[in-house]
SEPAZA-999533 format. One record per residue (C-alpha): residue in three letters; residue number from 0; x, y, z. Coordinates in Angstrom, 2 decimals, m for minus. Each point is the difference from the previous one (the first is absolute). Layout:
N
   rest    nr      east     north        up
    Ala   NUM         X         Y         Z
...
This chain:
462
   rest    nr      east     north        up
    Unk     0     17.68    m95.24    m85.03
    Unk     1     m2.03      3.17      0.48
    Unk     2      1.15      2.75      2.36
    Unk     3     m2.57     m1.06      2.61
    Unk     4      1.09     m3.64     m0.23
    Unk     5      3.65      1.03      0.44
    Unk     6     m0.92      1.99      3.11
    Unk     7     m1.89     m2.93      1.53
    Unk     8      2.92     m2.44     m0.31
    Unk     9      2.70      2.45      1.10
    Unk    10      0.75     m0.87      3.66
    Unk    11      1.51      3.46      0.57
    Unk    12     m3.19      1.85     m0.96
    Unk    13     m2.30     m1.91      2.35
    Unk    14     m0.50     m0.86      3.66
    Unk    15      2.73      1.31      2.27
    Unk    16      1.60      1.83     m2.94
    Unk    17     m3.08      1.65     m1.54
    Unk    18      0.37      3.78     m0.29
    Unk    19     m1.97      2.38      2.20
    Unk    20     m2.08      2.63     m1.73
    Unk    21      0.17      2.96      2.36
    Unk    22      2.53      2.35      1.53
    Unk    23     m1.12      0.58      3.58
    Unk    24      1.25      1.68      3.16
    Unk    25     m1.09     m0.71      3.56
    Unk    26      1.16      1.10      3.46
    Unk    27     m0.49     m1.38      3.53
    Unk    28     m0.03     m3.58     m1.24
    Unk    29     m1.44     m2.75      2.21
    Unk    30      2.72     m1.85      1.94
    Unk    31      0.07     m3.39      1.70
    Unk    32      2.62      0.24      2.74
    Unk    33      2.03      3.15      0.57
    Unk    34      2.22      1.99     m2.35
    Unk    35      3.17      0.85      1.98
    Unk    36      0.59      3.71      0.59
    Unk    37      3.63     m0.42     m1.09
    Unk    38     m1.10     m1.14     m3.47
    Unk    39      0.22      3.24     m2.01
    Unk    40      0.20      0.13     m3.77
    Unk    41     m1.58     m1.69     m3.00
    Unk    42      0.18     m3.28     m1.88
    Unk    43     m0.53      0.04     m3.75
    Unk    44     m0.33     m2.87     m2.45
    Unk    45      0.08      0.09     m3.80
    Unk    46     m1.64     m2.35     m2.47
    Unk    47     m1.84     m0.42     m3.32
    Unk    48     m3.63      1.10     m0.24
    Unk    49     m1.34      0.25     m3.59
    Unk    50     m2.18      3.09     m0.37
    Unk    51     m1.70     m1.44     m3.10
    Unk    52     m0.84     m3.60     m0.97
    Unk    53      2.81     m1.40     m2.17
    Unk    54     m0.86     m0.40     m3.67
    Unk    55      2.34     m2.93     m0.59
    Unk    56      2.64     m2.08      1.76
    Unk    57      0.87      1.63      3.32
    Unk    58      3.06     m0.64      2.16
    Unk    59     m0.17      0.71      3.75
    Unk    60      2.85      2.48     m0.44
    Unk    61     m2.03      2.09     m2.50
    Unk    62     m2.55      1.35      2.50
    Unk    63     m0.08      3.71      0.79
    Unk    64      1.93      0.82      3.16
    Unk    65     m1.99      0.60      3.17
    Unk    66      1.35      0.87      3.46
    Unk    67     m1.82     m1.03      3.18
    Unk    68      1.07      1.85      3.14
    Unk    69     m0.77     m0.10      3.71
    Unk    70      1.21      2.80      2.29
    Unk    71      0.53     m0.51      3.76
    Unk    72      0.04      2.82      2.56
    Unk    73     m1.16      0.33      3.62
    Unk    74     m1.29     m3.61      0.07
    Unk    75     m2.32      0.67     m2.97
    Unk    76      0.15     m0.91     m3.68
    Unk    77     m1.26      1.34     m3.32
    Unk    78      0.01     m1.55     m3.50
    Unk    79      0.06      1.17     m3.61
    Unk    80      0.68     m1.51     m3.42
    Unk    81      0.85      1.83     m3.21
    Unk    82      1.00     m0.81     m3.54
    Unk    83      3.55      0.99     m0.94
    Unk    84     m0.04      2.65     m2.72
    Unk    85      2.68     m1.65     m2.12
    Unk    86      0.32      1.03     m3.63
    Unk    87     m1.73     m3.21     m1.07
    Unk    88     m2.83      0.17      2.55
    Unk    89     m2.62      0.36     m2.74
    Unk    90      1.77     m2.27     m2.51
    Unk    91     m1.66     m3.11      1.44
    Unk    92     m2.83      0.11     m2.51
    Unk    93      1.46      2.12     m2.77
    Unk    94      2.46     m2.49     m1.51
    Unk    95      2.60      2.74     m0.48
    Unk    96      2.67     m2.18      1.54
    Unk    97      0.12     m3.77      0.30
    Unk    98     m0.14     m1.79      3.33
    Unk    99      2.15     m2.98      0.84
    Unk   100     m1.97     m2.31     m2.31
    Unk   101     m0.05      2.58     m2.75
    Unk   102      2.42      1.54     m2.43
    Unk   103      2.40      2.55      1.47
    Unk   104     m0.80      2.86     m2.37
    Unk   105      2.42      2.91     m0.19
    Unk   106     m1.62      3.33      0.80
    Unk   107      2.06      3.18     m0.64
    Unk   108      1.36      1.58      3.16
    Unk   109     m0.64     m3.03      2.22
    Unk   110      2.69     m1.61      2.12
    Unk   111     m1.74     m3.38      0.45
    Unk   112     m1.19     m2.75     m2.33
    Unk   113     m2.92     m1.40      1.99
    Unk   114     m2.84      1.63      1.89
    Unk   115      1.63      1.77      2.94
    Unk   116     m2.50      0.24      2.86
    Unk   117      2.34      0.55      2.99
    Unk   118     m1.89     m2.82      1.72
    Unk   119      2.84     m2.02      1.53
    Unk   120      1.91      1.53      2.90
    Unk   121      0.10      3.11      2.19
    Unk   122      2.88      1.82      1.66
    Unk   123     m0.14      2.96      2.37
    Unk   124      2.49      2.64     m1.13
    Unk   125      0.32      3.78      0.36
    Unk   126     m3.33      0.24      1.84
    Unk   127     m2.09     m1.74     m2.68
    Unk   128     m0.83     m3.49     m1.13
    Unk   129      1.51     m1.15     m3.28
    Unk   130     m2.07     m2.57     m1.88
    Unk   131      2.16     m2.28     m2.16
    Unk   132     m0.61     m2.52     m2.76
    Unk   133      1.18     m3.55     m0.62
    Unk   134      2.07      0.32     m3.19
    Unk   135      1.76      3.30      0.82
    Unk   136     m2.51      2.79     m0.61
    Unk   137     m0.58      3.65      0.70
    Unk   138     m0.30      0.63      3.76
    Unk   139     m3.11      1.83      1.17
    Unk   140      0.07      2.31      3.03
    Unk   141     m3.03     m0.38      2.29
    Unk   142     m1.06      2.13      2.98
    Unk   143      0.56     m1.94      3.22
    Unk   144     m3.01      1.57      1.75
    Unk   145     m2.64     m0.15     m2.75
    Unk   146      1.29     m2.54     m2.57
    Unk   147     m0.60      2.59     m2.72
    Unk   148      2.42     m0.26     m2.91
    Unk   149      2.45      2.91     m0.07
    Unk   150      1.93     m0.62     m3.24
    Unk   151      1.98     m2.43     m2.08
    Unk   152      3.33      0.33      1.80
    Unk   153      2.99      0.87     m2.20
    Unk   154      2.07      1.70      2.74
    Unk   155     m0.07      3.33     m1.74
    Unk   156      0.33     m1.57     m3.44
    Unk   157      3.27     m1.73      0.93
    Unk   158     m1.18     m3.65     m0.03
    Unk   159      1.63     m1.37     m3.18
    Unk   160     m2.21     m3.04     m0.44
    Unk   161     m2.12     m2.03      2.43
    Unk   162      0.10     m1.19      3.59
    Unk   163     m0.23     m3.61      1.18
    Unk   164     m2.91     m1.20      2.11
    Unk   165      2.15     m0.92      2.99
    Unk   166      1.99      3.11      0.77
    Unk   167      1.51      0.57      3.46
    Unk   168      0.13      2.94      2.39
    Unk   169      3.06      0.37      2.24
    Unk   170     m1.32      0.68      3.52
    Unk   171      3.06      2.06      0.99
    Unk   172      0.61      2.14     m3.08
    Unk   173     m3.55      0.09     m1.37
    Unk   174      1.35     m0.89     m3.44
    Unk   175     m2.12     m1.99     m2.46
    Unk   176      2.06     m2.71     m1.70
    Unk   177     m1.41     m1.66     m3.13
    Unk   178      0.82     m1.97     m3.13
    Unk   179     m1.44     m0.02     m3.49
    Unk   180      0.13     m2.49     m2.86
    Unk   181     m1.28     m0.21     m3.59
    Unk   182     m1.89     m3.06     m1.17
    Unk   183      1.98     m0.64     m3.18
    Unk   184      3.48      1.46      0.54
    Unk   185      3.04     m1.45      1.84
    Unk   186      0.17      2.82      2.53
    Unk   187     m0.98      1.08      3.47
    Unk   188      0.31      3.28      1.88
    Unk   189      0.24      0.95      3.66
    Unk   190     m0.78      3.42      1.41
    Unk   191     m0.36      2.05      3.16
    Unk   192     m2.40      2.82      0.89
    Unk   193      0.82      2.23      2.97
    Unk   194     m2.29      0.47      3.00
    Unk   195     m1.09      3.30     m1.61
    Unk   196     m0.98     m1.66     m3.29
    Unk   197      3.07      0.78     m2.10
    Unk   198      1.50     m2.64     m2.31
    Unk   199      3.66     m0.29      1.06
    Unk   200      1.25     m3.19     m1.71
    Unk   201     m1.00     m2.07     m3.03
    Unk   202      2.37     m2.68     m1.35
    Unk   203     m0.23     m2.53     m2.83
    Unk   204      0.90     m3.69      0.47
    Unk   205      0.65     m2.32     m2.95
    Unk   206     m1.56     m3.49     m0.02
    Unk   207      0.55     m3.09     m2.20
    Unk   208     m3.57      0.33     m1.31
    Unk   209     m3.49      1.30      0.84
    Unk   210     m1.14     m1.02      3.49
    Unk   211     m3.16      0.12      2.10
    Unk   212      1.02      0.85      3.60
    Unk   213     m2.57      1.08      2.57
    Unk   214      1.80      1.22      3.14
    Unk   215      3.39      1.16      1.24
    Unk   216      2.00      0.20      3.21
    Unk   217      1.20      3.18      1.72
    Unk   218      2.61      0.38      2.74
    Unk   219      1.56      3.13      1.49
    Unk   220      2.55      0.14     m2.83
    Unk   221     m1.11     m2.40     m2.73
    Unk   222     m2.76     m1.00     m2.37
    Unk   223     m0.45     m3.71     m0.81
    Unk   224     m1.35     m0.53     m3.52
    Unk   225     m1.48     m3.29     m1.23
    Unk   226      0.98     m1.71     m3.25
    Unk   227     m2.45     m2.90      0.11
    Unk   228     m0.54     m2.75     m2.59
    Unk   229     m3.56      1.03     m0.90
    Unk   230      0.21      1.84     m3.31
    Unk   231     m2.09      0.99     m2.97
    Unk   232      0.09     m2.53     m2.83
    Unk   233      1.13      0.90     m3.51
    Unk   234     m3.63     m0.22     m1.10
    Unk   235     m0.95      2.44      2.76
    Unk   236      2.63      2.46     m1.18
    Unk   237     m1.16     m0.28     m3.64
    Unk   238     m3.74      0.19      0.76
    Unk   239      0.29      2.25      3.08
    Unk   240     m2.31     m2.33      1.89
    Unk   241     m0.05     m1.22      3.61
    Unk   242      1.82     m3.31     m0.43
    Unk   243      2.90     m1.07      2.17
    Unk   244      1.99     m3.14      0.65
    Unk   245      2.47     m1.26      2.59
    Unk   246      3.52     m0.27     m1.36
    Unk   247      2.69     m2.44      1.13
    Unk   248      2.05      2.76      1.53
    Unk   249      1.35      0.63      3.50
    Unk   250     m1.54      2.58      2.28
    Unk   251      2.25      3.05      0.29
    Unk   252     m0.08      2.77      2.58
    Unk   253      1.87      3.18     m0.83
    Unk   254      1.25      2.17      2.86
    Unk   255      0.64      3.62     m0.95
    Unk   256      0.60      3.15      2.02
    Unk   257     m3.06      2.20      0.49
    Unk   258      2.04      2.86     m1.49
    Unk   259      1.01     m1.96     m3.11
    Unk   260      3.19     m1.65     m1.17
    Unk   261      0.84     m3.58     m0.93
    Unk   262     m2.30     m2.91      0.78
    Unk   263      1.15     m3.27      1.62
    Unk   264     m1.94     m3.08     m1.09
    Unk   265     m0.60     m3.13      2.09
    Unk   266     m1.35     m3.26     m1.49
    Unk   267     m2.39     m2.41      1.74
    Unk   268     m2.13     m2.98     m1.04
    Unk   269     m2.85      0.73     m2.41
    Unk   270     m3.02      1.49      1.73
    Unk   271     m2.56      2.78     m0.18
    Unk   272     m0.76      2.60      2.67
    Unk   273     m3.00      2.27      0.16
    Unk   274      0.45      1.72      3.34
    Unk   275      2.98      0.95      2.16
    Unk   276     m0.34     m0.11      3.78
    Unk   277      2.88      2.39      0.78
    Unk   278      3.72      0.48     m0.65
    Unk   279      2.89      1.24      2.13
    Unk   280      3.76     m0.02      0.46
    Unk   281      2.00     m2.21      2.37
    Unk   282      3.75      0.68      0.02
    Unk   283      1.18     m0.94     m3.53
    Unk   284     m3.30     m1.59     m1.00
    Unk   285     m3.09      1.44     m1.63
    Unk   286     m2.98     m2.07      1.16
    Unk   287     m3.42     m0.29     m1.63
    Unk   288     m3.01     m1.93      1.31
    Unk   289     m2.83     m0.77     m2.42
    Unk   290     m2.72     m2.49     m0.88
    Unk   291      1.22     m2.50     m2.62
    Unk   292     m2.58     m1.56     m2.30
    Unk   293     m0.57     m3.76     m0.03
    Unk   294     m2.28     m2.02     m2.34
    Unk   295     m3.62      0.44      1.04
    Unk   296     m1.00     m3.63     m0.52
    Unk   297     m3.41      0.83     m1.45
    Unk   298     m1.47     m1.05     m3.32
    Unk   299     m1.73      2.73     m2.04
    Unk   300     m3.69      0.19      0.97
    Unk   301     m2.12     m0.57     m3.13
    Unk   302     m2.93      1.83      1.61
    Unk   303      1.97      3.22     m0.52
    Unk   304     m0.14     m0.53     m3.76
    Unk   305      2.30      2.39     m1.83
    Unk   306      1.32      1.23      3.36
    Unk   307      1.34     m3.35      1.21
    Unk   308      3.60      0.87     m0.90
    Unk   309     m0.26      3.44      1.64
    Unk   310     m1.31     m1.52      3.23
    Unk   311      2.82     m2.54     m0.03
    Unk   312      2.67      2.73     m0.29
    Unk   313     m1.66      2.07      2.75
    Unk   314      0.01     m2.91      2.47
    Unk   315      3.08      1.35      1.78
    Unk   316      1.85     m2.56      2.08
    Unk   317      3.25      1.06      1.61
    Unk   318      2.30     m0.69      2.94
    Unk   319      2.21      2.46      1.93
    Unk   320      3.72      0.00     m0.82
    Unk   321      3.06      2.10      0.78
    Unk   322      2.81      0.73     m2.47
    Unk   323      3.41      1.16      1.28
    Unk   324      2.39      1.74     m2.41
    Unk   325      3.57      0.67      1.09
    Unk   326      1.13      3.22     m1.63
    Unk   327      3.68     m0.78      0.67
    Unk   328      0.30     m3.64     m1.10
    Unk   329     m2.84     m0.11     m2.53
    Unk   330     m1.45     m3.09      1.65
    Unk   331     m3.75     m0.46      0.42
    Unk   332     m2.08     m2.29      2.24
    Unk   333     m3.69     m0.89     m0.15
    Unk   334     m1.72     m1.04      3.26
    Unk   335     m3.59     m1.18      0.46
    Unk   336     m1.86      1.43      3.00
    Unk   337     m3.04     m2.29     m0.09
    Unk   338     m1.75     m2.46     m2.31
    Unk   339     m3.48      1.35      0.76
    Unk   340     m1.68      2.01     m2.74
    Unk   341     m0.49      3.74      0.41
    Unk   342      0.18      3.18     m2.05
    Unk   343     m0.74      3.75      0.05
    Unk   344      2.60      0.63      2.75
    Unk   345      0.34      3.27      1.95
    Unk   346      2.25      1.34      2.73
    Unk   347     m0.08      2.98      2.32
    Unk   348      0.89      2.66     m2.60
    Unk   349      1.90      1.99      2.63
    Unk   350      2.63     m2.75     m0.47
    Unk   351     m0.09     m0.23     m3.81
    Unk   352      3.51     m0.52     m1.36
    Unk   353      1.29     m0.88      3.47
    Unk   354      0.30     m3.39      1.65
    Unk   355     m3.42     m1.15      1.11
    Unk   356     m0.86     m2.87      2.25
    Unk   357     m3.70     m0.28     m0.83
    Unk   358     m2.08     m0.24     m3.16
    Unk   359     m3.71     m0.54     m0.53
    Unk   360     m1.41     m1.99     m2.91
    Unk   361     m3.35     m1.04     m1.44
    Unk   362     m0.77     m3.74      0.07
    Unk   363     m1.83     m1.32     m3.04
    Unk   364     m3.14     m2.06      0.25
    Unk   365      0.30     m3.45     m1.56
    Unk   366     m1.56      0.87     m3.34
    Unk   367      1.08      1.35     m3.36
    Unk   368     m1.34      3.51      0.66
    Unk   369      1.89      2.61      2.01
    Unk   370     m1.71     m0.23      3.39
    Unk   371      1.72      0.69      3.31
    Unk   372     m1.40     m2.04      2.87
    Unk   373      2.67      1.05      2.52
    Unk   374      3.07      2.13      0.68
    Unk   375      3.36     m1.27      1.23
    Unk   376      2.69      1.84      1.98
    Unk   377      3.57     m1.14     m0.64
    Unk   378      3.02      0.44      2.21
    Unk   379      2.63      0.38     m2.72
    Unk   380      2.78     m0.63      2.53
    Unk   381     m1.21     m3.36      1.34
    Unk   382     m2.42     m1.09     m2.73
    Unk   383     m2.80     m0.36      2.57
    Unk   384     m3.51      0.96     m1.07
    Unk   385     m3.35      0.84      1.53
    Unk   386     m3.35     m0.18     m1.79
    Unk   387     m3.06      2.23      0.19
    Unk   388     m3.09     m1.68     m1.47
    Unk   389     m2.94      1.97     m1.32
    Unk   390     m3.48     m1.35      0.85
    Unk   391     m1.29     m2.81     m2.17
    Unk   392     m0.98      1.17     m3.52
    Unk   393      1.49      3.44      0.67
    Unk   394      2.97      1.06     m2.11
    Unk   395      2.56      2.68      0.70
    Unk   396      2.28      2.26     m1.98
    Unk   397      3.67      0.87      0.07
    Unk   398      0.38      1.73      3.38
    Unk   399      1.65      3.25      0.92
    Unk   400      2.19      0.40      3.09
    Unk   401     m1.03      2.96      2.17
    Unk   402      2.53      0.88      2.73
    Unk   403     m1.49      1.12      3.29
    Unk   404      0.42      3.70      0.73
    Unk   405      3.32      0.06      1.87
    Unk   406      0.93     m3.57     m1.00
    Unk   407      3.34     m1.22      1.40
    Unk   408      0.40     m3.37     m1.76
    Unk   409     m0.30     m1.28     m3.56
    Unk   410     m3.20     m1.98      0.64
    Unk   411     m1.54      2.50      2.44
    Unk   412     m3.13      0.77     m1.96
    Unk   413     m2.96     m1.38     m1.89
    Unk   414     m0.79     m1.80     m3.24
    Unk   415     m2.95      1.36     m1.98
    Unk   416     m1.73     m2.21     m2.57
    Unk   417     m3.21      0.36     m1.98
    Unk   418     m2.21     m3.10      0.07
    Unk   419     m2.82     m1.12     m2.28
    Unk   420     m2.46     m2.90      0.06
    Unk   421     m2.28     m1.61     m2.58
    Unk   422     m3.03      1.91      1.33
    Unk   423      1.50      3.36     m0.92
    Unk   424      1.10      1.09      3.48
    Unk   425      3.34      1.72      0.54
    Unk   426      1.90      1.11      3.08
    Unk   427      3.37      1.46      0.95
    Unk   428      1.66     m2.25      2.57
    Unk   429      2.47      1.46      2.51
    Unk   430      2.42     m2.69      1.22
    Unk   431      2.53      0.42      2.82
    Unk   432      3.37     m0.82     m1.60
    Unk   433      1.41     m1.21      3.35
    Unk   434     m3.02     m2.24      0.66
    Unk   435     m0.33     m1.04     m3.60
    Unk   436     m1.95     m3.27      0.21
    Unk   437     m2.71      1.51      2.22
    Unk   438     m3.29      1.27     m1.46
    Unk   439      0.07      3.59     m1.27
    Unk   440     m0.26      2.62      2.71
    Unk   441     m2.38      1.99     m2.21
    Unk   442     m2.18     m0.80     m3.00
    Unk   443     m1.19      3.07     m1.87
    Unk   444     m3.17     m0.49     m2.05
    Unk   445      0.37      1.57     m3.46
    Unk   446     m2.98      1.54     m1.85
    Unk   447      0.51     m2.13     m3.11
    Unk   448      1.87     m3.03     m1.27
    Unk   449      3.71      0.35     m0.73
    Unk   450      0.86     m2.31     m2.92
    Unk   451      3.14     m2.10      0.36
    Unk   452      2.81      1.99     m1.56
    Unk   453      3.70      0.65      0.08
    Unk   454      2.36      2.04      2.21
    Unk   455     m0.32      2.58      2.74
    Unk   456      1.92      2.39      2.21
    Unk   457     m0.24      1.54      3.46
    Unk   458      0.32      3.78      0.26
    Unk   459      0.70      1.31      3.53
    Unk   460     m2.11      2.82      1.40
    Unk   461      1.40      3.49     m0.28
């Protein structure tokens, strides 16, 4: 197929996922309803946005990173979007480094094998945003007020390797806790960066073989690493290509002190996990809540042509679970919270690493593409849930939890979510977390479409 034909059949280059061409900024945005005066801060969301038309096979994860942000202050809102100035920002059309469908060429001095676009997640640390990439890449520091790229963040040259997409910030200490893994070696690392941006810990963990984890858990004292049975095949290791398979192995979670030392492994039934809800400590137990993948039940769509297999893998279907690991006895228990499907979970980050009662997830539309037709709020203590539906043919994004100024309770605040429809309209919805199923209390009209993307973060006002 020609490049144009490949673009036309790629579901993640068209419709709700098509890239936007411009970087824009706009203030005093039109609002339906009222923005609360105690909503002060900004919500940012990351995602892929190719700056040039792909010349060959293109995976959704290959797109250049773009941040969309909306700032709230004094019952008003402003918007901006900017490309992330990652080292590979211009590599999209140059062919200097293969994407996920391409060969992972070695380039001298590089710390990654595939195109690293920092397009996956965002954390707010040391006064800046850090843009992070899916397969452990080089973090990029971004200005929280302008979205201008500051630098590739090496923490004063101390970062030994890469940083995982889903790193965690401790709300009490301000520390950034992360892990790193190579694609073809039986190793993993965990590290800590202080609130001032200094690397303080970096420890190596041995594994039985190469693994492909995506997230981790963090508590006040521990990191929970994932040894999951999705691994690179022998052919992938020989050819350095993006080919994986599911092995007949148990799922293992490794609990290790945030300051290093020995790791304690717990085995559970075979599964795969993309995203952790939260983790915490209860007496002798380390507890982790996460969304566990289940078969998606869809047949590959032949209309997607060469991209049918990619679309099938991206049709995330997961259910919320809790795993309890007793550090004294070595016993582990797996408990299902609900059998409904949801993913992209978030909590109030002021409680990250501490016991949380509430989590907020995206609900997938009943199709093979990643479309979120609703949000769901879980009570992790009782298992009860409450649903917030977007309007018909309007699709949301992973939300961010924004505590009210002076909030007293865990769910005393708002959920912010970008929405997009098939006509190219986008809004930022402000949802009362304590009146979750009600319509949004404010809908902020955005000056351009926000393509469906990946993860976001709330940054409180200064």
